[in-house]
N, C-alpha and C positions, 0 to 999 in steps of 0.2 A: 843812560844816560850819563854825559861827563861835562860838568861844568867846572873847568879848572880856575877861572879867575873868582868865581863867586863862592867858593866853597869855604865855610868856616869851621873851624876845629875848635872843640872845646873838651875839657877832660873831666866834664862832669855831663851828669844826663838833664841839666836844667835850661839846656836852650834849644829850642826848635829851630834848625835851620831851613829845612825844607817840607813840605806837605805836597803828596803827590795824590791827585784827583783823577778817578778812573772815568772816562767819558768814553760816550757812544759816538757823539760826531765832534770832532776834533777840530774843524775847520769853524763850526758853529760857534764851539765854546771858546776857542780862540779870540775869535771876533767880538763875543760877548766880554770876555775879559781885558781885552784892548779899549771898548768902547765904555763899559761901565767903570773899571777901575783906572783906567788911563794909566797902567803900569807897563814898561817897556820889555819885551821880549828879551831875553839873554841867551836862549838856546831854543833851537826846533828843528826838528827832522820829520820825516814820514808818519811818526806814530808820536811824537809829543811836542809840546811846546812849553818852556820855563818862563814864569815872569817874575821880576824881581819886586816884590814889596818891599817897605821899609826897611824890614829886618828880617824877611822870610822870602824864601823863594817858593812858589806855588807853581808846581808841576802838573800839566794837563796830560795824560797817558789814555792812549786809546784802549779799549778793553781787552780787545784779542791780546795786547801786549802785556796788560797788567794780569793776567792770568798766568803767565811763565814767570812772572815777577815775585808772585805772593805764594806759588805751588807749594804745598798741596792745599793752601786755605783756597776758599771759592770767591769769586767776584760776585755780588749780589747785582740783583738788576735795579733800576730804578722805581719798577713797579714795588720792590720789598720795603719801600719807605727809607727814611733817613736815619741813620744812626750816628750823625755829626753834625755840630752847627759851628761856623766859625764868626767871631766877634771882631768887630771893628768899632774902637772907642772913638767918639767924636766929642766936639764941644756943644754942637748944636743939631740934633737929629732931625727936627723939623726941615731945615735948611737942607741938609744931605737928601731927605727923602724927596725933596722937591728937585733937587739936582738928578736925582734917579729917575724921577719921573721924566724929566727932559729927555732923557736917555733911553727911553721906553719900557723901563724895567718896572714892573707889576708886584707890587708890595704883597706877602702874605698875608701879614697883618701889621699894625700900627701906623703911626707911632702911637704909642701906649706907655702911661704911667706907671711902673710896675712897684708893688709893695715894698721890694729891696732895694727902692731907692733909684731906679734905673728909668730911663725912657727909652723904648726900643721898637724898633721894626725890623721885619725879616722878610725876606725876598729868596728866591733860588736862581741858581745858574741853570743852563739848559739841560745839565745832566742830574738836577735835582738836588745839587749841594745846597744847604741854607745856609745862606748869611745874614747875620745880624748887626743892625746898626745901633750902639747903645751910649748914651749920654748919662753922665752922673746928674740926677738931681739936687738942687741945692738943699 
């Protein structure tokens, strides 16, 4: 993947510029990200689609291409369970969850007030990646 206009370079390891998620159904996942997150596609080809979030690029890469990218590492199947959760901080978790519902998103849980001072809710994308909505409680 080559994204010439959107690449940000840092001299330290404390700034995540892009996250690549491995997906089974690129078209279905792409449609989900466009509908749910309303973020622009900044690059796409036959095996990937990259979206520009506020300060991070999320790249969806078809599983068959992911194997080569991480070899000799292995790509886990969706049935293996989740190993990652992405969190989006919001001012009103209930309002965001209501908006997600209008977009056809089914929540895994929440909104729930957590003992650590956050109100959270989670949902999955079509490939099983978990996304959390989190609001700091007063």
